[in-house]
C-alpha positions as CSV (number, residue, x, y, z in Angstrom):
1,G,-6.5,17.9,38.7
2,R,-9.3,18.9,36.8
3,F,-8.1,22.0,36.3
4,Q,-5.2,23.7,34.5
5,F,-3.5,27.1,35.2
6,T,-3.8,29.0,32.1
7,G,-2.6,32.5,33.4
8,F,-3.0,35.8,35.5
9,S,-4.0,39.1,34.8
10,L,-2.9,42.3,36.8
11,R,-5.2,45.2,35.2
12,P,-7.9,46.1,36.1
13,E,-7.4,43.8,39.3
14,A,-5.3,41.2,40.1
15,L,-6.3,37.6,39.2
16,V,-5.5,33.9,38.2
17,T,-7.5,32.1,35.8
18,F,-7.4,28.3,35.4
19,A,-9.4,26.0,32.7
20,Q,-11.7,23.2,33.4
21,R,-9.5,20.2,31.5
22,T,-12.7,18.6,29.9
23,S,-14.5,21.5,28.8
24,G,-11.5,24.4,28.5
25,V,-14.1,26.9,30.3
26,E,-11.9,29.5,32.0
27,Q,-12.5,30.5,35.3
28,P,-11.1,33.1,36.7
29,A,-10.5,34.1,40.8
30,P,-9.6,37.3,42.1
31,C,-5.8,37.6,43.8
32,L,-6.8,39.1,47.5
33,E,-2.7,39.9,48.1
34,A,-1.2,41.6,45.3
35,T,2.0,43.7,45.7
36,I,2.9,45.2,42.3
37,S,6.0,47.1,42.1
38,A,8.1,48.5,39.0
39,V,10.5,45.4,39.1
40,T,8.6,42.6,41.1
41,I,5.1,40.8,41.0
42,H,3.6,39.0,44.2
43,L,0.5,37.5,44.1
44,R,-1.9,35.2,46.3
45,C,-4.8,34.2,45.6
46,D,-7.3,31.6,46.6
47,Y,-8.7,29.2,43.9
48,P,-11.4,27.1,46.0
49,Q,-11.2,24.0,43.2
50,V,-7.5,24.2,43.4
51,G,-6.2,25.6,46.7
52,I,-3.7,28.6,46.8
53,V,-2.3,29.8,44.0
54,T,0.9,32.4,44.9
55,I,3.0,34.0,41.7
56,E,6.3,35.4,42.4
57,G,7.8,37.1,39.4
58,R,9.8,39.9,38.0
59,F,9.4,42.1,34.8
60,L,12.0,41.2,32.2
61,T,11.9,44.4,30.4
62,R,10.8,47.9,31.0
63,L,10.6,49.1,27.2
64,A,7.3,49.2,25.4
65,T,7.5,46.3,22.1
66,N,4.8,45.6,19.8
67,R,6.1,42.0,19.6
68,L,3.4,39.9,21.6
69,D,5.7,37.0,21.7
70,T,8.2,38.8,23.4
71,P,8.4,37.6,27.4
72,A,7.5,40.5,29.7
73,V,7.5,38.7,32.9
74,S,9.4,35.3,34.5
75,A,7.7,34.1,37.2
76,V,7.2,31.0,39.5
77,V,3.7,29.8,39.9
78,T,3.0,27.6,43.0
79,V,-0.2,25.8,43.6
80,R,-0.8,24.5,47.4
81,T,-3.6,22.6,48.9
82,G,-5.3,23.9,52.1
83,S,-2.9,21.8,54.1
84,G,0.1,23.4,52.4
85,E,1.2,20.3,49.9
86,V,2.1,21.5,47.4
87,L,0.9,20.4,43.9
88,Y,2.3,22.3,41.2
89,S,5.4,24.7,41.2
90,A,7.4,25.8,38.3
91,R,9.2,28.6,36.8
92,D,7.7,30.3,33.3
93,S,8.0,33.2,31.1
94,F,4.4,35.2,30.4
95,V,3.5,37.3,27.3
96,W,1.8,40.5,27.4
97,N,-1.7,39.9,26.2
98,P,-3.5,43.5,25.2
99,G,-7.0,41.5,24.9
100,G,-6.9,39.2,28.0
């Protein structure tokens, strides 16, 4: 597709970010459904140009670290069309990014 998933944010609001493949310009979209506990994350976000994005994951540690390359979340990211067809589904690890 024309867009590539680049990440997600939990604060100040839950959102997903995609970048246009040609320009690299990132475009965030809010998650209308967000359940975040001390252990797990569930996000459901409507991204009009792509479809419905769900992120089901868990925090890998509850310990603070100053190592920004340490994975903080393991999650399955799934992108579906409006009709339910799976365009993408994969598990990945995400690191904490204090600037984003």
